[in-house]
MARTORGU-212900 format. One line per 2 residues: number of its first residue (from 1); for each residue x, y, z of C-alpha. Coordinates in Angstrom, 3 decimals, always signed. Layout:
BEGIN
NUM) X:Y:Z  ...
***
This chain:
BEGIN
1) +191.268:+240.691:-20.985  +188.273:+238.402:-21.257
3) +187.280:+239.308:-17.664  +187.438:+243.042:-18.464
5) +185.349:+242.536:-21.619  +182.691:+240.567:-19.672
7) +182.471:+243.328:-17.063  +181.987:+245.956:-19.757
9) +179.259:+243.911:-21.384  +177.422:+243.284:-18.194
11) +177.678:+246.924:-17.270  +176.143:+248.002:-20.593
13) +173.328:+245.598:-20.069  +172.516:+246.862:-16.626
15) +172.986:+250.553:-17.430  +170.497:+250.259:-20.317
17) +167.864:+249.043:-17.875  +168.249:+251.348:-14.799
19) +167.710:+255.110:-15.140  +168.741:+257.649:-12.577
21) +165.713:+259.653:-11.450  +167.157:+261.390:-8.419
23) +170.157:+261.733:-6.238  +170.245:+263.089:-2.670
25) +173.508:+264.265:-1.130  +172.748:+265.109:+2.560
27) +175.815:+267.353:+2.776  +175.831:+269.516:-0.376
29) +174.180:+272.636:+1.046  +170.753:+272.157:-0.540
31) +168.029:+270.719:+1.690  +165.676:+268.328:-0.090
33) +162.992:+268.490:+2.634  +159.422:+267.390:+2.123
35) +158.321:+270.507:+0.235  +161.403:+270.902:-1.988
37) +160.983:+269.653:-5.604  +159.663:+266.121:-4.921
39) +156.389:+266.698:-6.694  +157.560:+269.308:-9.197
41) +157.890:+268.401:-12.840  +161.299:+270.021:-13.289
43) +164.942:+269.180:-13.615  +167.362:+270.087:-10.810
45) +171.171:+270.001:-10.827  +173.565:+269.007:-13.612
47) +174.453:+265.735:-15.250  +178.113:+266.470:-14.341
49) +177.221:+266.445:-10.671  +174.358:+263.971:-10.818
51) +175.971:+261.524:-8.346  +177.702:+264.014:-6.085
53) +174.911:+266.574:-5.475  +171.116:+266.745:-5.285
55) +169.776:+265.910:-8.721  +166.435:+265.358:-10.421
57) +165.860:+264.019:-13.953  +162.392:+265.203:-14.916
59) +162.194:+263.042:-18.073  +162.823:+259.792:-16.206
61) +160.357:+260.733:-13.457  +157.555:+261.159:-15.953
63) +157.754:+257.618:-17.396  +155.651:+254.705:-16.115
65) +157.947:+252.307:-14.250  +157.709:+248.888:-12.660
67) +160.778:+248.818:-10.403  +162.595:+251.151:-8.079
69) +166.101:+250.892:-6.682  +167.643:+252.958:-3.896
71) +171.441:+252.942:-3.859  +173.813:+254.324:-1.251
73) +177.121:+255.427:-2.750  +179.944:+257.882:-2.445
75) +180.369:+261.012:-4.573  +182.491:+259.104:-7.054
77) +179.637:+256.738:-7.739  +181.019:+253.687:-5.886
79) +178.134:+251.946:-4.124  +178.074:+250.121:-0.764
81) +174.392:+249.270:-0.525  +171.473:+248.785:-2.788
83) +167.826:+247.571:-2.652  +165.293:+246.914:-5.388
85) +161.475:+246.837:-4.976  +158.733:+245.908:-7.358
87) +156.227:+248.812:-7.651  +152.591:+248.119:-7.018
89) +151.137:+250.171:-9.946  +153.222:+249.684:-13.029
91) +151.251:+252.283:-15.068  +152.285:+255.155:-12.806
93) +155.390:+257.231:-13.066  +157.597:+258.235:-10.138
95) +156.263:+261.788:-10.453  +152.590:+260.506:-10.344
97) +153.402:+258.765:-7.088  +154.930:+261.810:-5.430
99) +151.996:+263.955:-6.536  +149.096:+261.667:-5.672
101) +150.213:+258.811:-3.319  +149.749:+260.271:+0.206
103) +150.480:+257.711:+2.936  +150.537:+254.973:+0.220
105) +152.429:+251.757:+0.238  +153.847:+251.954:-3.339
107) +155.648:+248.568:-3.506  +154.613:+244.939:-3.549
109) +155.947:+244.288:-0.150  +159.570:+244.314:+0.859
111) +162.606:+244.445:-1.467  +163.251:+241.697:-3.964
113) +167.010:+242.192:-4.059  +169.535:+243.706:-1.621
115) +173.242:+244.157:-1.354  +175.387:+245.813:+1.390
117) +179.079:+245.933:+2.089  +178.711:+248.195:+5.140
119) +176.089:+248.052:+7.856  +174.686:+250.644:+10.223
121) +172.094:+250.335:+12.928  +170.321:+253.607:+12.064
123) +170.211:+253.966:+8.236  +166.683:+255.037:+7.296
125) +166.592:+252.880:+4.115  +169.009:+249.913:+4.552
127) +168.931:+248.951:+8.223  +165.443:+247.425:+8.226
129) +163.410:+245.484:+5.696  +160.000:+246.628:+4.509
131) +157.830:+248.096:+1.762  +158.274:+251.709:+0.690
133) +155.740:+254.278:+1.640  +155.570:+257.546:-0.276
135) +154.376:+260.886:+1.125  +153.757:+259.793:+4.670
137) +151.886:+262.521:+6.534  +150.824:+262.770:+10.152
139) +149.977:+265.842:+12.164  +152.062:+268.616:+10.479
141) +154.916:+266.291:+9.589  +155.841:+264.621:+6.333
143) +158.381:+262.176:+4.843  +158.631:+261.565:+1.076
145) +160.122:+258.039:+1.194  +159.793:+255.786:+4.247
147) +160.878:+252.182:+4.734  +157.923:+250.607:+6.417
149) +160.264:+248.463:+8.513  +161.613:+251.455:+10.406
151) +158.356:+252.430:+12.137  +158.324:+249.742:+14.884
153) +161.752:+250.928:+15.981  +161.127:+254.626:+16.485
155) +158.066:+254.668:+18.720  +154.961:+256.737:+18.314
157) +156.321:+260.252:+18.643  +155.362:+262.173:+15.510
159) +158.755:+263.979:+15.361  +160.964:+260.891:+15.075
161) +160.172:+259.626:+11.612  +163.181:+258.731:+9.480
163) +163.426:+258.459:+5.656  +164.249:+260.642:+2.735
165) +162.868:+264.169:+2.384  +161.525:+264.996:+5.822
167) +159.843:+268.061:+7.320  +158.568:+268.304:+10.833
169) +156.390:+271.233:+9.703  +155.618:+270.926:+6.081
171) +156.304:+274.214:+4.338  +158.940:+275.337:+6.842
173) +162.018:+273.797:+5.292  +164.433:+276.528:+6.603
175) +163.553:+275.656:+10.234  +162.209:+272.030:+10.326
177) +163.419:+270.459:+7.057  +165.805:+267.430:+7.082
179) +167.115:+265.705:+4.023  +168.097:+262.470:+5.722
181) +167.468:+261.891:+9.499  +168.914:+258.848:+11.232
183) +166.693:+256.173:+12.823  +166.425:+256.868:+16.538
185) +164.058:+256.783:+19.477  +163.314:+260.363:+20.273
187) +161.594:+262.271:+23.110  +161.408:+266.106:+22.931
189) +163.091:+268.222:+23.920  +166.296:+266.595:+22.887
191) +169.085:+266.454:+20.299  +168.152:+264.800:+16.997
193) +170.818:+263.157:+14.858  +170.786:+263.868:+11.104
195) +173.166:+263.135:+8.237  +175.339:+265.942:+7.119
197) +174.623:+269.637:+6.909  +171.356:+269.602:+4.936
199) +168.812:+270.373:+7.584  +166.965:+273.455:+8.941
201) +168.012:+275.445:+11.964  +165.880:+273.588:+14.480
203) +165.110:+275.516:+17.689  +166.931:+276.097:+20.921
205) +163.747:+275.731:+22.874  +162.497:+272.532:+21.212
207) +165.075:+270.485:+19.377  +168.591:+270.933:+18.052
209) +169.666:+269.046:+15.027  +172.976:+267.370:+15.460
211) +174.843:+266.605:+12.169  +176.670:+263.256:+11.838
213) +178.976:+262.203:+8.981  +176.868:+261.123:+6.016
215) +176.817:+257.437:+5.133  +176.759:+258.447:+1.488
217) +174.525:+259.835:-1.309  +171.145:+258.143:-1.891
219) +170.407:+257.624:-5.605  +166.991:+256.579:-6.831
221) +166.852:+254.487:-10.024  +163.814:+253.211:-11.913
223) +163.351:+250.492:-14.494  +160.779:+248.414:-16.372
225) +162.970:+245.341:-16.136  +163.844:+243.563:-12.902
227) +167.582:+243.454:-12.592  +169.901:+243.469:-9.659
229) +172.544:+246.200:-9.128  +176.054:+244.973:-9.680
231) +178.040:+245.973:-6.553  +181.515:+245.591:-8.091
233) +181.100:+248.512:-10.442  +180.636:+252.279:-10.139
235) +177.357:+253.892:-11.029  +178.752:+256.668:-13.200
237) +177.726:+255.238:-16.528  +174.213:+254.332:-15.349
239) +173.423:+257.998:-15.942  +175.952:+259.213:-18.567
241) +174.211:+259.694:-21.882  +170.876:+258.715:-20.431
243) +168.419:+261.581:-20.104  +165.173:+259.720:-20.530
245) +163.632:+256.263:-20.908  +162.583:+254.563:-24.132
***
């Protein structure tokens, strides 16, 4: 009984500090490519499906924040990987960063906390260590969130970037949008591995997107207090009853 009570108390403490800003499900039928909603000041999705489908909490994204966490989890909110970074500009909101931080390193170096119970050699966020870059643009390509540590492993081809919210041709989500590509060396023309069904059509003459089973959802949490994510608990109550930040 005492152990259960302690878990509840710890969970309340953590849930009061981390706020769910976004969730990306790479297999829910909605493609969060580079040009879809990332820099819009609007809600998307429902609280009931906040950890099982694409979701945006506009109120949380408007508040200045000091820390960001990315959490990989299943649709029941059970996590298997998490990283926390300290943000470089504590007076900016998440929305400010997506609107104005092109090709910008938004964190003070690499993560300050990490946890993983499952490892993959091609996860765009958790396989490698590095700072976070927002709105990476090169040529006509774009990625909303990039782990800087990925770049040395994918070569110089402009069409092999991996992260969250990707477009090979910004503005053409239906053809070249990818919610979550996998890390891979890539030389066109060739097949390109992506997580789940949330991607554009690709092209028979250039590149075909090959869906792989998703590793999970990717939830983005923010906070003004540095606190690790507790891996033994689900994420459901991190969001329940929390629509904004005090």
